[in-house]
N, C-alpha and C positions, 0 to 999 in steps of 0.2 A: 032448722029442730038438729042435735045433735044425733048421728045413727049411733048403736049397738058397734057397728064395728070401731068406728073412731074409740068410741070409749075404752072398746077393747084393746084396742092400739097404744094409750094412752096407757093405761092397766100393766100392761106388760112392761112398757118401757118404765115406769117408775119401779114394777120389779127389780129386773136386770141392773138400773141404776141403784138401788136403796143395798143390793146383793154385791154389787161391784164395791162401795161407800165401804162396807161393814168389810170385806176381806183388805180393803187397803188398811183401814185405823187396824189393824193388826199388828204388829211390830213385833221383829224378833230378839228375843231377851238374852238369847245367849245362842252358840254353837260350839257344839262339841264333838268329838272325833271318838271313836274306838277302832280297837283291831291293829292300827298299826306299829310297826318294829323298829322300823328305819326313818320314817319319812318323819320329819321336826313337823311338831303343830304348826310354827309361825309359818312352815313352805305351804302346808295346806288353807293355812289363811288367806297369804298371798296368794295363790293360786284362782280361789273363787271368788276376788275381789270384782266387782263392788259388792255383793253381798255381805255384809258385815252385821255386829250386831246394832239393833239400832234403825236397819234397814226394813222397808215396809215387808209383808208377808203373804203371798199370793199363792194361790193352788199350780202356781207353774216355779217355783223356788226351789222344791227338792227337784226339779226335774234341770233348772236351768244350773244346781251345785252339782249332779252328776253329768252332765255335757262337760265343765270346768275341768273336775276331775277323769274323766276320761281321754280327754282330748291330747293331757300330758303322757298317757299312757306308761302309768306305771303303777297305774295300781291294778287289780283285778277286776275283770269288768262287772262283775255283782256286787253293788250298791247298795244298801240297806238303811232307809228315815223309819226312825221312831218319833212322831210332831207328837209337840201337849199345847194346850194353849187355856189361859189363863187369863181373864179379862182383857182378851186381846194382844198379851203378850205371848207369843209364840218361844218356846225351846225344843231346840233342833238336836238331835243325837244323828250322826252319820259315822256307820258301821261301816269303813274300808279299809283295806288289808293292801298291803303290801306285793306288790313282783316282785319277781329277781330281776335285776337289772343290769348284773352284770354279764353279759353276753360276748362270749366267743364266738369265731363262724367262720366259715373257709367258704369260697367262692371257686368254684370248677365250672371253666368254659373250652369247649373245643367246637373246629369246623377242619373242612380237610386241610387247610392252611396254616393255623394256629391254634393255639393252646396256651391259658392262662392258670394259672394257681394263687392264691392269695387268702390270706389268715390276716384275722384285724381281733381286737379287744374293743369292748365296748361299752363305758360306764354311764347311765340314764340318768343316777339320781346320786351322784356324789354325796361322801357323808350326810346324805338325806334331807340335800336343800336344792334337789331335781335340777343340777348343774349335768352337763356332760363332759364326756371322756374319753374321746375317738382314736386309735392308733392303728395304723394300717401298714402291710404290707403283702408284696405279691411278687410272682416271677413268673414269666414264662417263655414262649419263643422267641419274643421280639425285646424282653431287657426286663431288668426291674424298676419297681417302685415303691417309697412307704411314703406314709401320712398320720401328722397328729395333729388334733383337730380339739379346740375347748370351746365349751358353748356355753353362757350363761344367760337365761330366759328371762330372768329378772337383773340387773345388773343396774346396782346401786338404785333403782325403785323397780314400781310392778310394769312399768311405762318404757324400759329401752331394754332389746337383749341384745346381746355382744358376742361373736364369734371371733377368733383367731385359728390362723392353723398354719402349718407350714407342710411345703410338699415337696421332695427332691427324687431324682431316680438317674434311671440311664436306658433310654427306649431306644429301639429301631422302629418306625415305621415305616410299611409302606403302604403309596397309591394304586388300588386297583380301579381299572373299569371294568365292575361286574357285569355289565351286558353283554362284553364284549370278550370275557376275562381276560384281559390282557392286563400285563405289567408297565405301569407310567415312572413311577421312580421309588427306591430306597434311600432315607438318611436315619442317620443317627445323632442323639444329642443328649447331652446330661445337663441336668437342669433343676434348678430352685425357686420355688415360688413359698411367696410368702402375704396373707391374706388378715388384715383388720377388718370390719366392722360393725356397721350397729343397725338397728332396728327401732325406732320408733312408734308407739299404738295409737294411732289419732282416732280409730273407733276398736270394736270389741273383733269388728272380724278385717280392722284395717292399718295395714306398718308399712311406713315408708323409711328407706334406709341409707344408708351412705357408709363410703369404705376406702379404703389403700390397697391397693399393690404390688408388691415387686416382685419381677419376673425374670430370671438369668437362664439364657440358652447356651450353653457352649457346644460349638456342631463337631463331630467326630469326622463323620461319614458323609457324602455325599456322592450319593451315586448318579449318571447319566450327565449331570451334569443342568438339569432342567430349571429352569429359574433359579440358580445357584441359592446357597441358603451363606447366613452369616449372623455372627454371634449375636448374641441379644442382651442389651441391659436395662430394663426400664423398669419405670414407676408410674402408678397411673391412681387415677379416683374415677369410682363408678356410682350407682346409684340402683335402687330397686325401691318396687312395689311389690306388696304383697295381698293379695285379698284371698283371705279364707271363711266362707259359711258352711260348716260340716254338720250335719247331725251324726251322733254316734249311737249306734244297737249292735251289740254283739252279735258275731262277729266283726260286722261290714261298716263302714261308714258313707256318707253319702252326702251329697252338696256340690259346692265348689269350690274349687281352690284355681286360685290364678296368681301368678309370679311374673313379674319383667325386672329384667337388667339390662343393663347398660354402660360403657362406660368407656373410658380413653387411658391408653398407655403415652406416659412419654418418656423418649428414647433419652439414655443420659451417656451413649458415646457416639460419635459420628456416622459409623458402619450400619445402623441400621434405622429408619425411621420410625415416627410414632405409628398408632395402629388404633382404630376402633371395633368396637361390639358391642350388639345387640340381640338381648335372647329373650323365650320367654314362653310357657306353659297355661296352657286351661285343663285342669283334669275334671273329670263328673263324675256321679256316679246318682244313683237312684235304687232306691230298697224296693223290689216285687213283693217279697215276702219273707219271714224269717229265714228263708233258705234259700232266696233268690236275688242275683240284682244284676244289676246292667249296667253299664260306665262307656264313655268315652274319654280323649284325648289331644288335643289340637298343640303341636311344638314347631317351632321357629326359629332361625337365627340367621344374621349379616352382621358379617363386617370385611374391614378392609386389612389381612394381617397376614405377618410371614408364617408359613407353613409350618413353623412349629408350635406355634400360638393357636393352629385352628381347631375348631372345633370336634370334638372328638365322640360321633355320635353313635358307635355303631355299642348295640348290646346293652340300649337306654330302652324303656318306656317308649312304644313308638316307630321302634326299630329295631326286634326282634331280629327283624328277617335281615338282619347284615351283622356278618361277621365281626366279631369283637374288635380286633386290632387296624382293623385295616381300610379306615373310613376317617380322610380326615376332610373338611370344608369347610369357603368362605361363606355359604349357604344354606340354608336347609329346610322344610319345611316336612313335614308329618304330621299324621293321625291315627290312630286303631279306635276300634271299637268292640268292645267283649260281654260276654255274659259267661256268669260266674254262678254255681249250685254246689251249697251244700250238699254232701251227702254223708257224711257219716259223722255221728258225735266218739269223741274221742272219752271213753271214760275209765276211771279207777277198778279197782275192787270192788270199792265200797258205793259205785256208782253216782259219784261225783263227776260230772264232767270238766274234764282238762284242756280239752279242746276241740277243734274240729278240722276235718278235712274236705277241702274244695276242688270241683271241676270246673275249668277254664277255658273255652274258646273264644278265640279274638281273630281279627283280620286287620290290618294294617298295609301302608301304603305310603311312600314320599319322594321327596326329589331332590336333589344335591348337588352343590357344584363348589369345584375348589379353581386354585390359578393355573392347574396344569390340567381340570376336567368341568367342561364348560356345562355339561346336563349328565345327570343320570337319574336313576329313579329305582324304586324297589316295589313289590307287594306280597303279601301272601298270608295261609293261613300260620293260627298254632295250636297246640294244648297247651296247657300247666295243670299241675297238682300245684295247691298251695297249705301246708298245715300251719293253722290259727294254735299258738297256744296261749292258755288261760293265764298261766302264772308267770309266765316269761314276758321278759318288756322286751318286744324286738317284731319285728314285722311279719309276714308268713315266710317260714322255710319254703322257695320255687325249685320246683322241678321242670322246665319249659323248654318247648320245643318248638323252632318256627322256619315254616319252608318260604325262601326265594325262589316265589315262580318265575323271578327274571332268569335267573341262573341257575333255576333248578337246584340248589342247594339247601341241604338242613342245617341250623345250627341249635344247637346244645348247649346250656348252660343250669347250673345248681348252685342254691346258695341264696344268703340272708341279703336283700339287697336294700336303702336305703333311699324314699323317696320324697318328693315333698308332702 
């Protein structure tokens, strides 16, 4: 005899199956975009793929479109949908507005032994095609640096990213043992680096890349003659893997992002050998409430490199408690954990929010070493004020202070910084 409980379970299964079937019988008949002034319609159609006319329509479709648009960071975070259905044919109207994407910014960093000032111009939606142009110049106590970069997220087709850059300057580097506060050596180089690379989308959240890199260094000064330096002229091949699974809820993003890069530089001159390097990072965040989130990151790198090409690890996420310019490393590993709270809504006179002000506390620590420093470490707490702007396409404006407990020094930095 069949129990009433069994019949009830079958009944629920049939209802669920029927709803699922009906939902997947709906097809998108049209997608229209309203509110745009700069971005081209063809650009948006490319961004939201594989969702297109003829695709099945489900209860998740509008959220999937919103996530894809928010990921590009060139649209205001408030996106509205108007959906109508006629005989399983669905028409979608998306109201989305452009952000201002031509971003000038300044960066300033200072510690007891160094200072640095830089300025950049960053266009993230060139001619409405969602292509990036970036130009940077900076000067400080250790020299000057310039960079020009172009990035095309849909190069030839929707599955290929391309980037190209030229970086040059003249800088003096100082290797320090921060634990004992001892000077190890200094050296000054002029350099030019060029890079062309491609990323191929394997899945929505996974990309595999490859590229070419050319590096030239001219040795200008090498104090103390500790492991004397040589001129470098090398051409290299590198590969990369990127995994990114994020959810966007203004002003936060949550999820996991992983990036691994590795390559080998072949020497083009007899005076220096070839060299290799591999580096990677994992960033994660979790939204607790609409105004709170926690997160963290792991960062590591290893290589057998000339001093001029070693990792410059200071002043980046996970290494805020290191001075901006004094750390070069053959290997490093660090981690960071943070808590962030949005405590002020910034509003225009008509009460329309145009941004939010956040407060972050963090703790980080790590180890590193080089050809002249076998082992060193750092750790300490820090605080930051972060300003998020709705109408401008850029990362938050940061005012950040980190304290390295190992050498009892404070490190300050202010500006807009580009992360993964």
